[in-house]
MMTF fields as JSON, N, C-alpha, C and O atoms, coordinates in Angstrom:
{
  "mmtfVersion": "1.0.0",
  "mmtfProducer": "UNKNOWN",
  "numBonds": 463,
  "numAtoms": 464,
  "numGroups": 116,
  "numChains": 1,
  "numModels": 1,
  "chainsPerModel": [1],
  "groupsPerChain": [116],
  "chainIdList": ["A"],
  "bondAtomList": [4, 2, 8, 6, 12, 10, 16, 14, 20, 18, 24, 22, 28, 26, 32, 30, 36, 34, 40, 38, 44, 42, 48, 46, 52, 50, 56, 54, 60, 58, 64, 62, 68, 66, 72, 70, 76, 74, 80, 78, 84, 82, 88, 86, 92, 90, 96, 94, 100, 98, 104, 102, 108, 106, 112, 110, 116, 114, 120, 118, 124, 122, 128, 126, 132, 130, 136, 134, 140, 138, 144, 142, 148, 146, 152, 150, 156, 154, 160, 158, 164, 162, 168, 166, 172, 170, 176, 174, 180, 178, 184, 182, 188, 186, 192, 190, 196, 194, 200, 198, 204, 202, 208, 206, 212, 210, 216, 214, 220, 218, 224, 222, 228, 226, 232, 230, 236, 234, 240, 238, 244, 242, 248, 246, 252, 250, 256, 254, 260, 258, 264, 262, 268, 266, 272, 270, 276, 274, 280, 278, 284, 282, 288, 286, 292, 290, 296, 294, 300, 298, 304, 302, 308, 306, 312, 310, 316, 314, 320, 318, 324, 322, 328, 326, 332, 330, 336, 334, 340, 338, 344, 342, 348, 346, 352, 350, 356, 354, 360, 358, 364, 362, 368, 366, 372, 370, 376, 374, 380, 378, 384, 382, 388, 386, 392, 390, 396, 394, 400, 398, 404, 402, 408, 406, 412, 410, 416, 414, 420, 418, 424, 422, 428, 426, 432, 430, 436, 434, 440, 438, 444, 442, 448, 446, 452, 450, 456, 454, 460, 458],
  "bondOrderList": [1, 1, 1, 1, 1, 1, 1, 1, 1, 1, 1, 1, 1, 1, 1, 1, 1, 1, 1, 1, 1, 1, 1, 1, 1, 1, 1, 1, 1, 1, 1, 1, 1, 1, 1, 1, 1, 1, 1, 1, 1, 1, 1, 1, 1, 1, 1, 1, 1, 1, 1, 1, 1, 1, 1, 1, 1, 1, 1, 1, 1, 1, 1, 1, 1, 1, 1, 1, 1, 1, 1, 1, 1, 1, 1, 1, 1, 1, 1, 1, 1, 1, 1, 1, 1, 1, 1, 1, 1, 1, 1, 1, 1, 1, 1, 1, 1, 1, 1, 1, 1, 1, 1, 1, 1, 1, 1, 1, 1, 1, 1, 1, 1, 1, 1],
  "groupList": [{"groupName": "MET", "atomNameList": ["N", "CA", "C", "O"], "elementList": ["N", "C", "C", "O"], "formalChargeList": [0, 0, 0, 0], "bondAtomList": [1, 0, 2, 1, 3, 2], "bondOrderList": [1, 1, 2], "singleLetterCode": "M", "chemCompType": "L-PEPTIDE LINKING"}, {"groupName": "GLY", "atomNameList": ["N", "CA", "C", "O"], "elementList": ["N", "C", "C", "O"], "formalChargeList": [0, 0, 0, 0], "bondAtomList": [1, 0, 2, 1, 3, 2], "bondOrderList": [1, 1, 2], "singleLetterCode": "G", "chemCompType": "PEPTIDE LINKING"}, {"groupName": "GLU", "atomNameList": ["N", "CA", "C", "O"], "elementList": ["N", "C", "C", "O"], "formalChargeList": [0, 0, 0, 0], "bondAtomList": [1, 0, 2, 1, 3, 2], "bondOrderList": [1, 1, 2], "singleLetterCode": "E", "chemCompType": "L-PEPTIDE LINKING"}, {"groupName": "ALA", "atomNameList": ["N", "CA", "C", "O"], "elementList": ["N", "C", "C", "O"], "formalChargeList": [0, 0, 0, 0], "bondAtomList": [1, 0, 2, 1, 3, 2], "bondOrderList": [1, 1, 2], "singleLetterCode": "A", "chemCompType": "L-PEPTIDE LINKING"}, {"groupName": "CYS", "atomNameList": ["N", "CA", "C", "O"], "elementList": ["N", "C", "C", "O"], "formalChargeList": [0, 0, 0, 0], "bondAtomList": [1, 0, 2, 1, 3, 2], "bondOrderList": [1, 1, 2], "singleLetterCode": "C", "chemCompType": "L-PEPTIDE LINKING"}, {"groupName": "ARG", "atomNameList": ["N", "CA", "C", "O"], "elementList": ["N", "C", "C", "O"], "formalChargeList": [0, 0, 0, 0], "bondAtomList": [1, 0, 2, 1, 3, 2], "bondOrderList": [1, 1, 2], "singleLetterCode": "R", "chemCompType": "L-PEPTIDE LINKING"}, {"groupName": "SER", "atomNameList": ["N", "CA", "C", "O"], "elementList": ["N", "C", "C", "O"], "formalChargeList": [0, 0, 0, 0], "bondAtomList": [1, 0, 2, 1, 3, 2], "bondOrderList": [1, 1, 2], "singleLetterCode": "S", "chemCompType": "L-PEPTIDE LINKING"}, {"groupName": "HIS", "atomNameList": ["N", "CA", "C", "O"], "elementList": ["N", "C", "C", "O"], "formalChargeList": [0, 0, 0, 0], "bondAtomList": [1, 0, 2, 1, 3, 2], "bondOrderList": [1, 1, 2], "singleLetterCode": "H", "chemCompType": "L-PEPTIDE LINKING"}, {"groupName": "LEU", "atomNameList": ["N", "CA", "C", "O"], "elementList": ["N", "C", "C", "O"], "formalChargeList": [0, 0, 0, 0], "bondAtomList": [1, 0, 2, 1, 3, 2], "bondOrderList": [1, 1, 2], "singleLetterCode": "L", "chemCompType": "L-PEPTIDE LINKING"}, {"groupName": "LYS", "atomNameList": ["N", "CA", "C", "O"], "elementList": ["N", "C", "C", "O"], "formalChargeList": [0, 0, 0, 0], "bondAtomList": [1, 0, 2, 1, 3, 2], "bondOrderList": [1, 1, 2], "singleLetterCode": "K", "chemCompType": "L-PEPTIDE LINKING"}, {"groupName": "PHE", "atomNameList": ["N", "CA", "C", "O"], "elementList": ["N", "C", "C", "O"], "formalChargeList": [0, 0, 0, 0], "bondAtomList": [1, 0, 2, 1, 3, 2], "bondOrderList": [1, 1, 2], "singleLetterCode": "F", "chemCompType": "L-PEPTIDE LINKING"}, {"groupName": "TYR", "atomNameList": ["N", "CA", "C", "O"], "elementList": ["N", "C", "C", "O"], "formalChargeList": [0, 0, 0, 0], "bondAtomList": [1, 0, 2, 1, 3, 2], "bondOrderList": [1, 1, 2], "singleLetterCode": "Y", "chemCompType": "L-PEPTIDE LINKING"}, {"groupName": "ASP", "atomNameList": ["N", "CA", "C", "O"], "elementList": ["N", "C", "C", "O"], "formalChargeList": [0, 0, 0, 0], "bondAtomList": [1, 0, 2, 1, 3, 2], "bondOrderList": [1, 1, 2], "singleLetterCode": "D", "chemCompType": "L-PEPTIDE LINKING"}, {"groupName": "PRO", "atomNameList": ["N", "CA", "C", "O"], "elementList": ["N", "C", "C", "O"], "formalChargeList": [0, 0, 0, 0], "bondAtomList": [1, 0, 2, 1, 3, 2], "bondOrderList": [1, 1, 2], "singleLetterCode": "P", "chemCompType": "L-PEPTIDE LINKING"}, {"groupName": "VAL", "atomNameList": ["N", "CA", "C", "O"], "elementList": ["N", "C", "C", "O"], "formalChargeList": [0, 0, 0, 0], "bondAtomList": [1, 0, 2, 1, 3, 2], "bondOrderList": [1, 1, 2], "singleLetterCode": "V", "chemCompType": "L-PEPTIDE LINKING"}, {"groupName": "GLN", "atomNameList": ["N", "CA", "C", "O"], "elementList": ["N", "C", "C", "O"], "formalChargeList": [0, 0, 0, 0], "bondAtomList": [1, 0, 2, 1, 3, 2], "bondOrderList": [1, 1, 2], "singleLetterCode": "Q", "chemCompType": "L-PEPTIDE LINKING"}, {"groupName": "ILE", "atomNameList": ["N", "CA", "C", "O"], "elementList": ["N", "C", "C", "O"], "formalChargeList": [0, 0, 0, 0], "bondAtomList": [1, 0, 2, 1, 3, 2], "bondOrderList": [1, 1, 2], "singleLetterCode": "I", "chemCompType": "L-PEPTIDE LINKING"}, {"groupName": "ASN", "atomNameList": ["N", "CA", "C", "O"], "elementList": ["N", "C", "C", "O"], "formalChargeList": [0, 0, 0, 0], "bondAtomList": [1, 0, 2, 1, 3, 2], "bondOrderList": [1, 1, 2], "singleLetterCode": "N", "chemCompType": "L-PEPTIDE LINKING"}, {"groupName": "THR", "atomNameList": ["N", "CA", "C", "O"], "elementList": ["N", "C", "C", "O"], "formalChargeList": [0, 0, 0, 0], "bondAtomList": [1, 0, 2, 1, 3, 2], "bondOrderList": [1, 1, 2], "singleLetterCode": "T", "chemCompType": "L-PEPTIDE LINKING"}, {"groupName": "TRP", "atomNameList": ["N", "CA", "C", "O"], "elementList": ["N", "C", "C", "O"], "formalChargeList": [0, 0, 0, 0], "bondAtomList": [1, 0, 2, 1, 3, 2], "bondOrderList": [1, 1, 2], "singleLetterCode": "W", "chemCompType": "L-PEPTIDE LINKING"}],
  "groupTypeList": [0, 1, 2, 3, 1, 4, 1, 5, 6, 7, 8, 8, 9, 3, 6, 1, 10, 3, 11, 7, 12, 3, 3, 3, 12, 13, 3, 8, 3, 3, 8, 13, 2, 3, 3, 3, 8, 3, 14, 12, 7, 14, 12, 3, 8, 12, 1, 12, 1, 15, 16, 3, 8, 10, 17, 3, 10, 17, 5, 6, 9, 3, 3, 1, 1, 5, 8, 8, 18, 3, 3, 13, 6, 13, 5, 13, 13, 3, 13, 4, 3, 9, 18, 4, 3, 13, 3, 19, 12, 5, 3, 6, 6, 18, 3, 4, 17, 5, 6, 13, 18, 13, 5, 9, 13, 13, 13, 6, 13, 5, 5, 13, 5, 6, 1, 7],
  "groupIdList": [1, 2, 3, 4, 5, 6, 7, 8, 9, 10, 11, 12, 13, 14, 15, 16, 17, 18, 19, 20, 21, 22, 23, 24, 25, 26, 27, 28, 29, 30, 31, 32, 33, 34, 35, 36, 37, 38, 39, 40, 41, 42, 43, 44, 45, 46, 47, 48, 49, 50, 51, 52, 53, 54, 55, 56, 57, 58, 59, 60, 61, 62, 63, 64, 65, 66, 67, 68, 69, 70, 71, 72, 73, 74, 75, 76, 77, 78, 79, 80, 81, 82, 83, 84, 85, 86, 87, 88, 89, 90, 91, 92, 93, 94, 95, 96, 97, 98, 99, 100, 101, 102, 103, 104, 105, 106, 107, 108, 109, 110, 111, 112, 113, 114, 115, 116],
  "secStructList": [7, 7, 7, 6, 6, 1, 1, 2, 2, 2, 2, 2, 2, 2, 6, 6, 1, 3, 3, 3, 3, 6, 6, 6, 7, 6, 6, 7, 6, 6, 7, 7, 7, 7, 1, 3, 3, 3, 3, 3, 7, 4, 4, 4, 7, 7, 2, 2, 2, 2, 2, 2, 2, 2, 2, 2, 2, 2, 2, 2, 2, 2, 2, 6, 7, 3, 3, 3, 3, 7, 7, 1, 1, 7, 7, 7, 7, 7, 7, 7, 1, 1, 7, 7, 1, 1, 1, 3, 3, 6, 6, 6, 6, 3, 3, 7, 1, 1, 7, 7, 7, 7, 7, 7, 7, 7, 7, 7, 7, 7, 7, 7, 7, 7, 7, 7],
  "xCoordList": [98.491, 99.362, 100.866, 101.28, 101.434, 103.087, 103.332, 102.504, 104.735, 105.311, 104.696, 104.039, 104.922, 104.913, 105.542, 106.594, 104.95, 105.681, 105.923, 106.674, 105.152, 105.352, 104.436, 104.509, 103.673, 102.701, 101.211, 100.556, 100.755, 99.309, 98.389, 97.438, 98.389, 97.492, 97.667, 96.686, 98.94, 99.077, 98.425, 97.735, 98.464, 97.782, 96.384, 95.693, 95.86, 94.314, 93.802, 92.683, 94.567, 94.262, 94.349, 93.538, 95.485, 95.687, 94.465, 94.175, 93.978, 92.806, 91.802, 91.254, 91.433, 90.552, 89.141, 88.113, 89.303, 88.085, 87.654, 88.457, 86.357, 86.185, 87.171, 87.377, 87.975, 88.777, 88.264, 87.63, 88.33, 88.207, 89.136, 89.635, 89.536, 90.682, 90.067, 89.671, 89.936, 89.514, 90.373, 89.975, 91.681, 92.406, 91.638, 91.412, 91.154, 90.408, 88.91, 88.323, 88.406, 87.064, 86.806, 86.214, 87.229, 87.393, 85.924, 85.823, 84.794, 83.54, 82.971, 81.96, 83.609, 83.03, 81.699, 80.838, 81.682, 80.419, 80.176, 79.019, 81.236, 81.389, 81.48, 81.763, 81.216, 81.601, 80.843, 79.683, 81.161, 80.357, 80.144, 80.803, 78.954, 78.158, 78.905, 78.952, 79.389, 80.162, 80.297, 80.545, 80.173, 80.491, 81.782, 82.002, 82.649, 84.148, 84.667, 84.802, 84.965, 85.371, 86.512, 86.832, 87.343, 88.923, 88.935, 88.804, 89.078, 89.031, 90.528, 91.22, 91.056, 92.34, 92.597, 91.7, 93.697, 93.828, 92.54, 91.962, 92.269, 91.244, 91.486, 90.599, 92.818, 93.207, 92.799, 92.86, 92.393, 92.241, 90.433, 89.864, 89.957, 88.368, 87.867, 88.512, 86.914, 86.305, 85.205, 85.028, 84.388, 83.489, 82.311, 81.767, 81.992, 81.013, 81.485, 80.773, 82.811, 83.563, 83.498, 83.19, 83.813, 83.942, 82.635, 82.645, 81.404, 80.009, 79.782, 79.283, 80.186, 79.877, 80.768, 80.161, 81.822, 82.797, 82.207, 82.068, 81.805, 81.198, 79.726, 79.439, 78.88, 77.843, 78.366, 77.811, 79.105, 79.61, 80.184, 80.173, 80.7, 81.212, 79.767, 79.567, 78.939, 77.879, 77.06, 76.609, 76.998, 76.272, 76.93, 76.317, 78.422, 79.228, 79.096, 78.797, 79.279, 79.155, 77.787, 77.711, 76.736, 75.283, 75.26, 74.63, 75.833, 75.719, 76.683, 76.599, 77.593, 78.661, 79.706, 80.365, 79.841, 80.748, 82.144, 82.295, 83.131, 84.442, 84.77, 84.301, 85.562, 86.024, 87.463, 87.798, 88.237, 89.577, 89.905, 89.335, 90.818, 91.187, 92.647, 93.33, 93.078, 94.627, 94.688, 93.794, 95.95, 96.119, 97.68, 98.198, 98.49, 99.669, 99.858, 98.861, 100.897, 100.869, 100.236, 100.252, 99.712, 98.957, 99.649, 100.778, 99.006, 99.848, 99.514, 98.448, 100.443, 100.193, 99.109, 99.077, 98.074, 96.904, 97.347, 98.378, 96.471, 96.701, 96.386, 95.555, 97.115, 96.971, 95.538, 94.991, 94.914, 93.653, 93.928, 95.072, 92.668, 92.594, 92.667, 93.147, 92.199, 92.225, 92.868, 93.174, 93.066, 93.559, 92.551, 91.387, 92.968, 92.134, 92.437, 93.478, 91.525, 91.464, 90.085, 89.438, 89.576, 90.154, 89.475, 88.639, 89.992, 89.556, 88.119, 87.663, 87.399, 85.912, 85.401, 85.37, 85.001, 84.581, 83.154, 82.495, 82.652, 81.258, 80.268, 79.051, 80.962, 80.169, 79.534, 78.344, 80.599, 80.289, 79.83, 79.464, 79.828, 79.861, 80.583, 80.019, 81.657, 82.369, 83.776, 84.321, 84.029, 85.259, 86.446, 86.338, 87.481, 88.959, 89.667, 89.475, 90.5, 91.415, 92.634, 93.474, 92.971, 94.093, 93.831, 92.794, 94.543, 94.26, 94.773, 95.77, 93.937, 94.106, 95.484, 96.161, 95.904, 97.155, 96.956, 96.058, 97.855, 97.796, 97.653, 98.427, 96.666, 96.757, 97.085, 96.874, 97.609, 98.062, 96.992, 96.079, 96.983, 95.682, 95.679, 96.616, 94.218, 94.278, 94.993, 95.212, 95.282, 96.151, 95.488, 94.302, 95.838, 95.013, 94.781, 95.554, 93.627, 93.386, 94.461, 94.986, 94.894, 95.705, 94.925, 93.777, 95.53, 95.132, 95.751, 96.893, 94.592, 95.049, 96.363, 96.612, 97.135, 98.082, 97.636, 96.917, 98.23, 97.609, 98.381, 99.557, 97.636, 98.132, 99.092, 98.671, 100.163, 101.323, 101.787, 102.723],
  "yCoordList": [87.229, 86.971, 86.712, 87.281, 86.047, 85.847, 84.536, 83.889, 84.295, 83.297, 81.882, 81.822, 80.881, 79.467, 79.119, 79.655, 78.328, 78.018, 79.008, 78.772, 80.279, 81.232, 81.254, 82.013, 80.242, 79.832, 80.472, 80.684, 80.737, 81.086, 80.199, 80.636, 78.787, 77.994, 77.563, 77.214, 77.548, 77.453, 78.296, 77.85, 79.817, 80.96, 80.767, 80.947, 80.37, 80.27, 79.099, 79.158, 77.96, 76.908, 77.168, 76.764, 77.918, 78.204, 79.407, 79.548, 80.046, 81.018, 80.637, 81.428, 79.249, 78.877, 78.772, 78.296, 79.327, 79.655, 78.435, 77.504, 78.297, 77.078, 77.125, 78.278, 76.156, 76.071, 75.548, 74.51, 75.959, 75.372, 75.675, 76.801, 74.675, 74.859, 74.823, 73.745, 76.012, 76.141, 75.503, 75.5, 74.93, 74.188, 72.977, 72.53, 72.297, 71.03, 71.247, 70.298, 72.189, 72.545, 73.924, 74.798, 74.159, 75.366, 76.023, 77.225, 75.23, 75.764, 76.132, 76.832, 75.665, 75.996, 75.319, 75.641, 74.465, 73.331, 73.063, 73.078, 72.821, 71.997, 73.364, 73.208, 74.537, 75.534, 75.711, 76.08, 75.561, 75.458, 76.858, 77.888, 76.563, 78.074, 78.191, 77.262, 79.211, 79.369, 80.828, 81.597, 81.262, 82.705, 83.42, 84.62, 82.32, 82.524, 81.495, 80.293, 82.221, 81.425, 81.697, 82.859, 80.632, 80.867, 80.112, 78.894, 80.643, 80.303, 80.193, 81.202, 79.106, 79.197, 79.097, 78.535, 79.54, 79.198, 79.833, 79.237, 81.122, 81.852, 82.092, 82.416, 81.868, 82.137, 80.87, 80.939, 79.734, 78.651, 78.476, 77.508, 79.52, 79.611, 79.483, 80.044, 78.866, 78.902, 80.011, 80.691, 80.114, 81.414, 80.822, 81.711, 79.808, 79.43, 79.681, 80.135, 79.35, 79.507, 81.058, 81.382, 81.965, 83.294, 83.849, 84.537, 83.395, 83.867, 83.399, 84.14, 81.868, 81.481, 82.295, 82.73, 82.551, 83.511, 84.804, 85.293, 85.502, 86.761, 86.65, 87.523, 85.56, 85.602, 85.184, 85.798, 84.472, 84.16, 85.35, 85.38, 86.365, 87.566, 88.331, 88.867, 88.374, 89.312, 88.613, 89.316, 87.574, 86.802, 87.142, 87.483, 86.951, 87.115, 88.792, 89.253, 89.447, 90.956, 91.43, 92.084, 90.944, 90.994, 90.495, 91.109, 89.455, 88.682, 89.121, 88.657, 90.06, 90.437, 89.387, 89.318, 88.457, 87.439, 87.873, 88.992, 86.974, 87.266, 86.246, 85.108, 86.693, 85.984, 86.423, 87.556, 85.361, 85.311, 84.509, 83.451, 85.073, 84.487, 84.54, 85.342, 83.738, 83.688, 83.317, 82.739, 83.749, 83.476, 83.733, 84.293, 83.341, 83.616, 85.306, 86.005, 85.703, 87.25, 87.447, 86.552, 88.602, 88.831, 88.864, 89.344, 88.367, 88.363, 89.721, 90.279, 90.248, 91.379, 91.599, 90.733, 92.603, 92.397, 92.2, 92.689, 91.437, 91.158, 92.51, 93.323, 92.667, 93.947, 93.887, 92.812, 95.168, 95.425, 94.934, 94.706, 94.753, 94.364, 95.887, 96.067, 96.736, 98.235, 99.176, 98.792, 100.434, 101.416, 101.852, 102.112, 101.924, 102.162, 103.56, 103.819, 104.433, 105.826, 106.302, 106.394, 106.613, 106.486, 105.274, 105.41, 104.002, 102.574, 102.352, 101.432, 103.073, 102.672, 103.22, 104.411, 102.182, 102.488, 102.51, 101.475, 103.663, 104.189, 103.744, 103.62, 103.536, 103.148, 101.67, 101.364, 100.926, 99.347, 99.177, 98.051, 100.166, 99.695, 98.665, 97.874, 98.417, 97.198, 98.027, 99.091, 97.254, 97.848, 97.41, 96.484, 97.991, 97.711, 97.231, 97.636, 96.321, 95.635, 96.396, 95.797, 97.637, 98.16, 99.7, 100.242, 100.3, 101.692, 102.754, 102.622, 103.748, 104.735, 105.414, 105.235, 106.1, 106.958, 107.995, 108.829, 107.959, 108.922, 110.491, 110.886, 111.24, 112.814, 113.659, 113.365, 114.722, 115.827, 116.435, 116.902, 116.497, 117.396, 118.807, 119.39, 119.284, 120.703, 121.775, 121.53, 122.779, 123.874, 124.222, 123.895, 124.785, 125.104, 126.762, 127.513, 127.019, 128.643, 129.335, 128.8, 130.349, 131.556, 132.302, 132.677, 132.53, 133.467, 134.887, 135.087, 135.944, 137.404, 137.653, 136.882, 138.61, 138.734, 139.858, 140.76, 139.737, 140.933, 142.373, 142.48, 143.138, 144.42, 145.446, 145.951, 145.553, 146.212, 147.469, 148.182],
  "zCoordList": [110.871, 109.35, 109.901, 110.91, 109.35, 109.162, 108.33, 107.689, 108.508, 107.712, 108.211, 109.25, 107.497, 107.696, 109.167, 109.517, 109.889, 111.131, 112.256, 113.203, 112.07, 113.006, 114.483, 115.45, 114.242, 115.528, 115.395, 116.415, 114.252, 114.278, 114.587, 115.234, 114.245, 114.643, 115.979, 116.636, 116.505, 118.006, 118.699, 119.616, 118.441, 119.175, 119.134, 120.137, 117.917, 117.944, 118.653, 119.163, 118.742, 119.593, 121.142, 121.976, 121.375, 122.711, 123.292, 124.48, 122.368, 122.8, 123.6, 124.368, 123.481, 124.07, 123.318, 123.802, 122.003, 121.278, 120.662, 120.599, 120.143, 119.204, 118.264, 117.885, 117.659, 116.659, 115.465, 115.655, 114.162, 113.045, 112.153, 112.16, 111.2, 110.164, 108.844, 108.402, 108.103, 106.923, 105.714, 104.549, 106.172, 105.057, 105.059, 103.934, 106.078, 106.063, 105.617, 105.096, 105.759, 105.324, 104.614, 105.247, 103.31, 102.559, 102.496, 102.246, 102.723, 102.648, 103.959, 104.016, 105.082, 106.487, 106.711, 107.53, 105.964, 106.109, 107.658, 108.078, 108.512, 109.698, 110.835, 112.023, 110.279, 111.187, 112.471, 112.288, 113.588, 114.786, 115.227, 115.083, 115.842, 116.329, 117.695, 118.5, 117.856, 119.212, 119.547, 118.618, 120.676, 121.02, 120.85, 120.685, 120.936, 120.588, 119.64, 119.866, 118.426, 117.221, 116.755, 116.505, 116.557, 115.804, 114.642, 114.761, 113.446, 112.149, 111.755, 111.886, 111.305, 110.821, 109.391, 108.764, 108.657, 107.293, 106.379, 105.47, 106.841, 106.124, 104.465, 103.674, 104.159, 102.904, 102.054, 100.826, 102.673, 101.923, 101.591, 101.088, 101.979, 101.936, 100.379, 99.493, 100.139, 98.816, 98.943, 99.954, 97.607, 97.813, 98.933, 99.588, 99.135, 100.128, 101.457, 102.352, 101.586, 102.905, 103.357, 104.504, 102.36, 102.316, 103.039, 104.06, 102.271, 102.805, 104.061, 104.908, 104.387, 105.722, 106.651, 107.63, 106.595, 107.603, 107.664, 108.785, 106.586, 106.682, 107.551, 108.37, 107.306, 108.164, 109.598, 110.509, 109.892, 111.208, 111.902, 113.133, 111.183, 111.804, 112.025, 113.115, 111.178, 111.401, 112.8, 113.703, 112.786, 113.787, 115.233, 116.245, 115.067, 116.442, 116.621, 117.723, 115.756, 116.167, 116.897, 117.937, 116.107, 116.98, 118.167, 119.028, 118.454, 119.599, 120.793, 121.93, 120.389, 121.289, 121.518, 122.556, 120.353, 120.457, 119.881, 119.39, 119.954, 119.333, 118.211, 118.217, 117.294, 116.139, 115.767, 115.422, 115.893, 115.655, 114.261, 113.998, 113.443, 111.976, 111.866, 112.503, 111.111, 110.807, 109.372, 108.753, 108.857, 107.275, 107.213, 108.179, 106.093, 106.014, 105.526, 105.343, 105.395, 105.092, 103.675, 102.83, 103.485, 102.238, 100.969, 100.868, 99.991, 98.812, 98.22, 98.478, 97.417, 96.628, 95.714, 94.84, 95.612, 94.809, 93.349, 92.886, 92.665, 91.34, 90.543, 90.948, 89.393, 88.697, 88.126, 87.879, 87.915, 87.353, 85.941, 85.548, 85.072, 83.858, 83.108, 81.988, 83.804, 83.229, 84.242, 85.371, 83.799, 84.556, 85.639, 85.334, 86.806, 87.936, 88.427, 89.029, 88.161, 88.692, 88.757, 87.714, 89.884, 91.254, 92.028, 92.922, 91.517, 92.236, 92.25, 92.929, 91.595, 91.487, 90.172, 89.865, 89.429, 88.223, 88.13, 88.027, 88.163, 88.245, 87.119, 87.255, 86.037, 84.722, 85.178, 85.242, 85.445, 85.616, 87.187, 87.523, 88.111, 89.607, 89.943, 90.698, 89.624, 90.08, 91.015, 90.721, 91.997, 92.645, 91.845, 91.041, 92.021, 91.538, 92.783, 93.93, 92.387, 93.492, 93.705, 94.377, 93.282, 93.395, 93.972, 93.589, 94.703, 95.398, 94.287, 93.576, 94.3, 93.507, 93.57, 94.582, 92.675, 92.917, 93.862, 93.749, 94.886, 95.861, 95.209, 94.337, 95.701, 95.219, 96.305, 97.481, 95.903, 96.835, 97.455, 96.774, 98.786, 99.253, 98.622, 98.076, 98.853, 98.231, 99.179, 100.366, 98.667, 99.207, 100.44, 100.395, 101.562, 102.549, 102.198, 101.603, 102.698, 102.417, 102.971, 103.948, 102.599, 103.082, 104.079, 103.837, 105.216, 106.322, 105.891, 105.476, 106.113, 106.097, 106.944, 107.871, 106.68, 107.475, 108.262, 107.833, 109.78, 110.563, 110.046, 109.698, 110.091, 109.432, 110.515, 111.555, 110.074, 110.792, 109.879, 110.239]
}
């Protein structure tokens, strides 16, 4: 991740991994099968490309391969259409894209004092 022009693509190409640019192929229709794969501009993936990358990750993990990805710095998450607490709507079983409000940890149990 990083700003435009910081060298992400250059580093992926220099890795020696099979290089694929998702900006030119957002569906990853021409994604090569490789033990070492570098996918650039993953932020440009469409729905089919996201599924293809997930499948490539699973194949790579199962085969002991390696997968490098790069994208610009992440955008802040979109606000939820509803209030999210605790980030998982159990009624509809859908995940929320916003972290829950941090909660304080429960107080630790008090130890009895040594009697003097």
